[in-house]
C-alpha positions in Angstrom: -17.2 -12.5 -23.7 -16.9 -9.4 -22.3 -13.5 -7.2 -22.2 -11.6 -7.0 -19.0 -11.7 -3.4 -17.3 -9.3 -1.9 -15.1 -10.9 -2.8 -11.9 -10.5 -6.3 -12.9 -6.6 -6.3 -12.3 -5.3 -5.6 -8.8 -7.3 -7.7 -6.2 -7.0 -6.9 -2.2 -5.2 -9.8 -1.5 -2.3 -8.8 -4.0 -2.1 -5.3 -3.0 -2.1 -6.9 0.9 0.5 -9.1 -0.2 2.5 -6.7 -2.0 2.5 -4.7 1.0 3.9 -7.3 3.2 7.0 -7.1 1.0 6.9 -3.5 0.8 7.3 -3.1 4.9 10.6 -5.6 5.0 12.2 -2.6 3.4 15.2 -0.5 5.3 14.4 3.1 6.4 16.2 5.5 9.0 16.3 4.4 12.5 13.8 1.7 11.7 11.3 4.2 11.4 9.1 2.7 9.0 7.6 6.2 7.8 5.3 4.9 5.3 1.4 4.3 4.9 -0.4 2.3 1.2 -3.8 3.2 0.3 -5.7 1.2 -2.5 -8.6 2.3 -4.9 -10.5 -0.6 -6.0 -12.2 1.3 -8.5 -9.1 2.4 -10.1 -6.8 0.0 -9.3 -3.9 2.5 -8.1 -1.7 1.7 -5.3 -0.6 4.7 -3.2 2.7 5.1 -1.4 2.3 8.1 1.4 4.1 9.4 4.0 3.2 8.5 8.0 4.8 12.0 9.6 3.7 10.5 12.8 6.7 8.3 12.1 9.0 10.7 11.3 12.5 10.9 12.8 12.6 15.0 13.0 15.9 15.4 15.0 17.9 12.6 12.6 16.3 13.9 9.7 15.1 17.4 9.7 15.4 18.1 5.9 12.9 14.6 5.1 15.7 12.6 2.9 15.8 9.7 5.1 11.9 9.8 4.7 12.2 9.7 1.1 14.9 7.2 0.5 13.0 4.8 2.6 9.4 5.5 0.8 11.4 4.8 -2.3 12.8 1.5 -1.0 9.6 0.5 0.0 8.1 1.4 -3.8 10.7 -1.1 -5.2 9.6 -4.0 -3.0 5.9 -3.3 -3.5 6.3 -3.1 -7.6 8.8 -6.2 -7.3 5.6 -8.3 -5.5 3.1 -7.2 -8.1 5.1 -8.2 -10.9 6.0 -11.6 -9.5 2.2 -12.3 -8.7 1.9 -11.3 -12.8 0.8 -7.4 -12.9 3.6 -5.3 -13.5 2.8 -1.4 -11.8 3.9 1.6 -13.8 5.2 4.7 -11.5 4.1 8.2 -10.8 6.7 9.9 -8.6 5.3 13.2 -6.8 2.3 12.9 -8.9 0.8 16.2 -7.4 2.4 19.5 -5.4 -1.5 19.7 -3.3 -0.7 16.6 -1.1 2.4 16.7 0.5 2.3 13.2 1.9 2.0 11.2 -1.4 5.2 10.3 -3.0 4.5 7.8 -5.5 1.4 6.5 -7.4 1.6 2.9 -8.9 -0.9 2.1 -11.4 -1.6 -1.1 -13.9 1.4 -1.4 -16.4 0.9 -3.9 -19.7 0.8 -7.5 -18.8 4.0 -9.4 -18.9 5.5 -12.6 -17.0 8.4 -11.8 -14.4 12.5 -12.2 -15.3 14.1 -15.0 -13.5 15.9 -11.9 -11.7 12.6 -10.4 -10.5 11.9 -13.9 -9.0 15.4 -14.2 -7.0 15.4 -10.9 -5.5 11.5 -11.1 -4.3 13.0 -14.4 -3.1 15.5 -12.6 -1.4 13.0 -10.2 0.5 12.7 -11.9 3.8 16.4 -12.3 4.1 17.7 -9.1 3.6 19.6 -7.6 6.9 21.8 -5.4 8.1 24.5 -7.0 9.2 27.1 -4.8 11.7 29.4 -7.8 12.9 32.7 -8.1 11.2 33.0 -9.8 7.8 35.1 -12.9 7.0 38.4 -12.5 5.1 37.0 -13.7 1.9 37.0 -10.9 -1.1 34.1 -9.6 -2.6 34.2 -11.2 -6.4 34.0 -9.7 -9.4 31.1 -11.1 -10.9 29.2 -9.9 -7.7 30.7 -6.2 -7.8 29.7 -6.6 -11.5 26.3 -7.3 -10.7 26.0 -4.3 -7.9 27.2 -2.0 -10.8 24.5 -3.4 -12.8 21.8 -2.9 -10.2 22.3 0.5 -9.3 22.8 1.6 -13.3 19.7 0.4 -14.4 17.5 2.3 -11.6 19.1 5.3 -12.7 21.8 5.8 -9.9 25.5 5.0 -9.7 28.0 2.9 -7.3 30.9 3.5 -7.0 33.7 0.9 -5.2 36.0 1.8 -2.7 38.6 -0.8 -2.1 41.7 -0.7 -0.7 43.4 0.5 3.2 44.1 3.8 2.4 40.5 4.6 0.2 38.3 2.5 2.9 40.0 4.0 6.0 39.1 7.6 4.6 35.5 6.7 4.2 35.5 5.4 7.8 36.5 8.2 9.2 34.3 10.3 7.6 31.6 8.1 8.8 33.1 8.1 12.3 33.4 11.9 12.3 29.8 12.5 11.1 28.8 10.3 13.9 30.6 12.5 16.6 28.7 15.3 14.8 25.1 13.5 15.3 26.1 12.7 18.7 26.1 16.4 19.8 22.7 16.9 18.7 19.8 17.2 21.2 17.7 14.3 21.1 19.4 12.3 18.5 20.0 8.3 19.2 22.9 7.2 18.0 22.1 4.6 15.5 25.6 2.7 16.0 27.7 3.1 19.0 30.1 0.6 17.6 32.2 2.4 15.3 33.0 1.1 11.9 37.0 1.0 12.0 36.9 0.4 8.4 38.6 -3.6 8.9 37.1 -6.6 8.8 39.1 -9.7 10.9 42.0 -9.0 8.6 40.5 -8.3 5.5 39.5 -5.0 3.8 36.1 -4.9 3.2 34.2 -3.9 0.3 33.0 0.1 0.5 29.8 1.0 -2.0 28.7 4.8 -2.1 25.4 5.0 -3.9 24.5 8.3 -5.4 22.2 10.2 -7.9 22.8 12.7 -10.7 20.5 14.8 -8.6 19.5 16.1 -5.1 15.7 16.8 -5.2 12.9 15.2 -3.3 12.4 12.8 -6.6 16.1 12.3 -6.4 16.2 11.0 -3.1 12.7 8.5 -3.5 14.4 6.8 -7.0 18.2 6.3 -4.6 16.0 4.3 -2.0 14.4 2.7 -4.8 17.6 1.8 -6.3 19.0 1.4 -2.8 16.6 -1.5 -2.0 17.6 -3.4 -5.7 21.0 -3.3 -4.8 20.8 -4.9 -1.3 18.3 -7.9 -2.9 21.3 -8.1 -5.3 23.4 -8.3 -2.7 21.4 -10.8 -0.5 20.8 -12.8 -3.5 24.6 -13.1 -4.0 25.0 -14.6 -0.7 26.7 -11.7 0.7 25.9 -9.3 3.4 25.6 -5.5 3.6 25.0 -3.0 6.0 24.3 0.5 5.9 25.9 4.3 7.0 23.3 7.0 6.9 26.1 9.3 8.9 27.9 10.7 6.1 24.7 11.8 4.7 23.0 13.3 7.6 25.9 15.8 8.4 26.1 18.1 5.2 29.8 18.8 5.8 30.7 15.1 5.4 28.5 14.6 2.4 30.4 17.0 0.5 33.4 15.4 1.9 32.5 12.3 0.5 31.6 13.7 -2.9 35.0 15.2 -3.2 36.8 12.0 -2.2 34.9 10.2 -4.5 35.8 12.6 -7.1 32.8 12.1 -9.0 29.8 14.2 -10.8 26.5 13.5 -8.5 25.4 13.1 -5.0 25.6 10.4 -2.6 22.7 9.3 -0.8 24.1 6.0 1.4 27.2 4.5 2.0 27.2 0.5 2.1 29.8 -2.4 3.3 30.0 -5.3 1.8 30.7 -8.9 2.2 30.4 -12.1 3.5 29.2 -12.7 7.0 26.5 -13.9 9.5 23.1 -13.3 8.8 21.9 -10.1 10.7 18.9 -10.1 13.0 15.6 -8.8 11.6 14.4 -5.9 12.5 10.9 -5.6 13.8 8.3 -4.5 11.5 4.8 -2.6 11.5 1.8 -5.3 11.2 0.2 -5.0 7.5 -3.0 -3.8 9.0 -1.6 -0.8 10.7 -0.3 0.5 7.1 -2.9 0.1 4.7 -5.9 1.9 3.8 -8.6 0.9 1.5 -10.4 3.1 -1.0 -13.9 2.3 -1.4 -14.3 4.3 -4.6 -13.3 7.6 -6.1 -15.4 9.6 -4.1 -15.7 7.6 -1.0 -13.8 7.4 2.2 -10.7 5.5 3.0 -11.2 3.0 5.3 -8.8 1.1 7.6 -7.2 1.2 10.9 -5.8 4.9 10.6 -3.6 5.7 13.6 -2.9 2.1 14.8 0.7 1.8 15.0 1.5 5.0 13.9 3.2 6.0 17.0 7.3 7.0 16.9 9.6 4.3 16.7 11.2 3.0 20.2 14.8 3.2 20.7 14.9 -0.8 21.4 15.4 -1.9 18.0 16.4 1.1 15.4 18.1 -0.6 13.3 17.7 0.0 9.3 
């Protein structure tokens, strides 16, 4: 019996199925700034930036793009794991290709865990919920799981509770939105301002952060963020994301000081019980993939298809 070679491990069907999960990840203003390339010869998958989808006014530094690519990478690895082929990640593997943000390579075979199976099932059900939450508080065990999900992906979550602390974070968010609204060409994501109150209850606010604030930290923040969001969904909870305090540097520093902890805030979440939100539109899988025939051969795929900038009609995370 012949030995199994590396190019027997990942199939084109497995790749496209994984990409279908990857594109369900959130992105700043639903920009979906990603492309995925599969090399049949090496069984590697590249996670690449689609610069044509960049939101340059709202995200001049590329922070939001990198967070989105990290979140898509989490879904990608989760889908591969459930399909029976775990993948190992190399973040920012080269300095010569600025669009290449991660390379996934086949890892040792092992079955998916029960938690991975649950989170994978949660992928199509994750939504951003802008509506008020019900008064029912988030239980202690759910809070513990949210903290663990971030910690196991080398990130941290600070839970903000109580009227005064939540109001302070809401005020920082609203002030940041006002700054962004004054930017020429900025399309405000949230016209319905978050007041910090939900149907008479104090919402649970979670701030996700990382130890550093380099490009690799942004990717890992997105990776951890997606695991946290899927954990929240799996627990039967709803969530919404607020990027405004991160987009405005002064607001971000104000948030960091308010939390009183080491590290860099990367996203603000609101968590509670509510009705499922509406699913944001997604680009077709075929418009975001490239198939590399060999190490030397050209990439084939619908380059440029679906690579126009997102419209303002459906810009939700």
